[in-house]
N, C-alpha and C positions, 0 to 999 in steps of 0.2 A: 538447763545446761545444754549447751549446743553439743549436736550431735559430733561435728568434726574435732570436739577435745575430749571425746568420751573414751574412757580406757575400760574395758569389760572386768580385768583381772584388781583394778584401783577400785570402780565405781559399784560393782556386785559382790565378785568374790571376796575381798577384802572389806568391805563394807559391811557384809552379812557377820562379820565376829563381832560387830559392835550393836548392827539392828537387822531384824528379818529382812532381808530383799523380793520383793515381788516384782517379777520380770514380766513385760510385756511385749512378747515378738508379734510384730504388726508389719502393716506395709498399706502405702495411700491407696493402692487399686483395692484391697480387701475389704468389701463390705461389712461383714460381720465384725472386723475388728472396728471400724467406725463406730458400730454399736455396743462393742465391748469397752474401748476405750474410756468413755464417760462413766461408766460404771466404776471400773477400777481406779479411776480418778476421785471419785465419790468414798469409795471405801478407803481409799488411802489418807484421804483427809479426817475420816470418821476416826481412824487409828493412828494419826498423827502422834509421834514418838514411841510407837510399838510397832512400826511398819513404813518401809520406804517404798516408793514405787518407781522402777526403771523401765523406759520405754525404750526398746530396740528396733529400730526400722530395719527388715531383714534385705532389704534392698541396698542399702548404705552398708550394711555390716553383716554382709552374706558369709564371711568368715567365721563370725560367732554364731550364727546361725547352722553352719555346717558342722563346726565342733560342737554344737548340742542335739545334732539330729533333728532339726526343725524339717519336720515334713510337710505339715500344713499349719496354717495361721488362721485365728488369732492361735498362739500358744504361751500358755502360762506358766512359768517356775517359781517355785519359792525356794529361796536359797537362805539358809541358815549355817553361819560358822563355816562358809566356805563350800557347804556340800546343797545339791538339791534333795531337798526334804518331801516334796511332793510337786504334782503339775496336772495341769488339765489342759484341752484343746477344745476351742469352740466358743461359742458366746454364751456362758452360761448367765441366768439370770441373778439379782444381786442378793439375795436371799439364799440361793443356793452355794454361791461364792462365799457366804458369810460362814455358812454353815462347815464349809470344805475349810476355811481358814480357821476357825475354831476348833478344829483336829487339829492343824499343822503348826498352828504358831504354839510358842511355849508358854505365854501369857507371862502375867507381872510376876504370880504367885510361883513359875516354875522351880525355882530354887528351893522353897520351903516344901514343895510338893515331892521332890527329890529326896530331900533329906527326912521326909516321912515315911519315903517308901524303903529306904535303907533302914529306918526304925524297926518298920515291920520284918525285916529280914534279918535285924539282931533279937528279935523276939521282944523287943518294947513298945509292944501294941499302945498300951495306955498313953505313951508320950507322943506314938505318932495319931493317935484320935482326937488328942489336943490341939495338934496343928492342923490336922485336916478338917475340925471343926472351924478354927479360926479362918482357915481359908475358904471357906463358905459363907461365912460369916462375913466377909470382906468382897467375896466374888461369887453370890450364889449359884451362876451358871457354870461353874468350872467342873464339867461331868467328870473329868479325869478323877477331882477330889472327891467328888461323890460316888463315883465307884468305888474308889480306895476305901473310904470310909462304909459304905456300905457292905463290902464284903468282911470288913475287919470288925464289924459289930453284929452280922447275922446272929452268930449263939449267943451273944452278951447280954445284947439288947435287940431283939427280934422286932420290936416295936419301931425303934427307932431306924433299923435298917429298912423297915416298910415304908417308913415316911419318907424315904431318898428316890423310892420308885418313879415318881414324876419328874425327878430331875433328867432321869435317863430316859425317857419315854421318846422313842423316835430314834433313839442313837443305835445305830445298825450293829457296832462293833461290840457294843454290851449286852445285845439280845438272849444272850444264853445265860448272862449272870442275872439278867431282869428275869427270865423264867426260873431260875435256880431260886432266887431270893424270894419269889411270890410265893413257891412251890414251900421251901424251909420255913420261912416265917411263918406262913398259916399255918405248920404243925409246931413249930415251938410255940405257938402262942395259945395251943390248946390246952385244956386242963386235962388231968387224967380220967376224969367223970365222963370227956366228953366223947370216948370211945365206946362203943356196942360191946354187949357182951358176947364173950367167944373164947374158945380154949386160947386162939393166939394174941389174946389182949394184953397178957403180961407182959408177953416176949416183945410186943410192938411198944410199948411204952418203955420197955427197956432199950430199946433201940433209940428211942427219943431221947433219952437221958443221956445216952452214950453222945449222943448227937449233940446235945448242949455242951459238952466236955470236950467236943473237937475228936473225938473218938470214932473218926471214921470208918476204921477197919471193924472196930466192933460194932459199930451201928450199920454199917452195909452186912455184915454176918447176920445179924438179927433180923433186918428187913426181909433178907433172901430168905430166911426158914420160915418167914410170916407168909410169903409168896406160896412157898410149896405147900404150905398147909392150908392155908385160906387166901388165894391168890387176891379176890374182891373185896377184901377186908376193909374197912371204912373207906369205900368210896375208891378201892384200889390204891389204897395211899403208899402200901409200902413200894408197890413197882415206882410210883410218883416220886419218891423221897430217894429211892436209889439212883434214878435219871439226874435228878436235881444234884445230887452227891457228885456224880460224875461228871456234871457239868461244871458245879464249883469249883472242882479239884484239878479237872482238864483231862482230856482223852488219854494222854500220854503218863500221866503221873503214876507213880508206883503201886498205890491203894487202887486206883480206878483198873489198872491192869491186871492186879491180882482178882478182883470181883468180877470184871466184867463178863467173861465167858461163864463163870459160874450163875451169874444173874441170868444169861440168855437161856441158859438150859433150864433154870426154875421156871422159867416163862412157859416153856415149851415141852 
């Protein structure tokens, strides 16, 4: 594409409705731009058909640079459906850019993934799980599908959920889900005979059974009672379980809000 024929609205905004467009704002005098340019071209070639690269010389297109608030270069913005969905500034290494893209690009199974997430909201979890398993069969590195499936099967198939942990290692946005999954699957895979003799043992086992049925309200109530009676039973298991449930549900979820203060008081 010759720069003098460039039209940002047509070649970036409208085009991004058909394919994600990676925009590289650069200039001849910019040393880091000369380092980043070949890296972006290599990545674009690798993702041919999934991604388009457009390079914009900020000296020749200062109006576009001003419009998009380019204060420092190289600056890279990713457009999807006419909107900026993510961006970064500076000459990042190839591996880091690939990680950034992995989280930002919709992926070839985006439609299926969205459908699965809608099915979960409708309570059709078995159908959703089938779709997510199929996505992972065809695209094992799809972290969004792995996270969705993990969250879906923690209580019905804790072993299956635990097997997905490796797929999400190092993915910062799923760190809390990973921590929660490790604790909950470890607890759910224990047998009743694994717990030491103690007056709180039966209450602790009841809490785990309620957890299996996703009765979070009841499970939290039982675990908090165990904390009050024997804080360190099963290696502080009740406290760890409560924190894992809070992380799984989210801090703003009504069940979490109901039990959080009671839990804190039980500890102290």
